Steps between C-alpha positions, in 0.01 A plus 500: 500500500631844408537764771470872428571789734270801475645809665234734641198324344284810533305718258487302174782282630232309690371368168799274438457240774150371406607455136825328597330279758248388238795389286652295780763754600582551868504869602698654784456864602785727605405830664774755434451701820270528798466872424257452211166679546187310601321572171774290335540218749124449530519356147691196626296183445682262734331183377658548157848444642672197643717729710543870573838651583581850620827642372550679831557152648793431260357180344749462212646169621152356541402616150807327354362163615174536302635421148347821366458528122398868470466822698214736415460866594145549620502881501725808501640440848631158393738603220829519691446188711377298200817578306714418803329167566520388137875566510551344845309185397673471162182550296422684180400853590562867451847603609537644847752746350223662298213496754495880512403508133171334589416704810680835501341757267823695456705189418240397240532825308879489521498150348283612210735790433807274508336270243419788265124476554252782549494590866389776735783725626495455876657664803510332838486665841585291804467775762282809545817699568570490123168651392598866473817437301320260267202725434734781400615288202150442359352658189217724629299451178467122528250273669632228730397179671627420851472139615635283782792281398348170616125544528234316299212614278464879516551535875679825576521610136464878464474717190673838523533789257805722546763532771277620782258211458787249496643659815161475674451138392842395626464696824171320564616155390496200735873490572611196701141388552340165424318465172198285421728197463628541855843607374685819592512745209862496386480836326326674215560541131408801293426461130374729226135430431459282190160536335317239300264206549608246761517128433587185688678208339511177697760248386643173624871430467613150409878539534538767235174453309231755588144386438251787496204391710291818497492860382277753675431870476433721802266792505604745770316824566565830670280505808522637853814694409689190385598380153537143622141389565424167334182485291536164327734235359411336167650187349637506144589228250878426519489389135369835373748681271413822686679387816806336344729803556397489865572128526834525322613770740370308804703192407817708462434672834444165676834378366668820626363426847667155489175310551563131426202326656151582621233760430579862416248776564607805297336843490573702185414846370459525124651845459543705184852353476370144537444256789697571819490290816379660821589204721486122514455227758617139501164362611143444388273790413338602828137521601228310319669508158641142492153356565348726236770396253386139542173606337667712231820326382606148403743403642483747786763673714469276806518170310800623298675606821443159657634335185821701511571409864432131433746499210247451223572624149378854428190558296582705187375858530278468194296229675385737777165619373227725634176302519293776664536864605569587861474814707571602857309806615615700802278685745585859589405680820469878470437566867539354845180332607379192685503197272209257485471201269221492241174322578444135412260613227773709336755220533258254339441742214875540442553124502253466212710720272624292206860631531531503880769280656536645848577802715699577810506782753822590678311655790241364743148621589527786747844607377560855384575503128832664405513761227640307203828639364679175402456122515584491871191716566273322251203363700433199277464359152296270277592278208322399182548294188301480179583458129343835408650831614160674477367263763804568721429874475133459590576262788773729632266797527218296653713318756699807604176689568352214699803399706643845564282809504 
């Protein structure tokens, strides 16, 4: 029986164990640190694992006795330990020497530049004592984006126009504070704002071969004083000629980040100059997307990822086809108010919608809704699939009005 380690099996990382168990693979969980936040660790489904180890207890010698065949990164917090364990156990993995390229936003952009690929010029600040000197070097006519070095999603991302706005954003940034992943912010990067539609390309690396599993397009809107409010995410056909420049660039960028095995979640702006990577992660697409992709693509992201870790031959990219259209819609809260769930009558009505797959709130009844300025303050979402885009549009409007009003 094969044994696989899953480091931090949280977020969409929790999806691996049931699939592997169904294929007769023994799963062992490794928790990278006891400092992870509760909203992560509550995802742990203990019955899916033969054993659970905490890295704080220094279990390496015990892990060496398990005849492990693969190490999987469950989520962002797992990247460094996954690379270390693969090396320590003598397994195929992503090199520990290049872990920063898959976690550190500044290192990612530097790698793209060194490989001659389109990149975003980036400056890094590791201490607030450097703010004044740095701001003095900025072009006052440009727009900038300030983001934490090691956060996830759009947490802590701020748009600023001109020097004074950058100064204010950096002065008010969460220096040396824990982010939503439970990690201390290691610093902040400042980048010129790159305009253009935003896409996501999900790939799976099979030791140098990158299979494109999904292509999606974000719609973000300017609401509540923020340019980073998610409206929707729509799936696209990876075989469409329209997205081939995007895919070609994504494959080159993945190679520049030294990704050899496992899923790659890459966010890309299609600027006037062409596609340019915002950032990438060596893990599954987060949230509900992998389950939605199971309804939209054949083969899908999760099954391809499992195949790569079990040493199966890669599926050629041209065989990944879109069999339906998928959409994730995001709720937006414009004010602080007490949240109450819809009535059973409303929920029944939503469930009858031909495109409806499910919905999820990130807050509980009685909670005060945050004002939505990014994904971290998004109060919930819903997901749909249907062959016809007109039906997706109609269902989106109906469900959004019923589930969040």
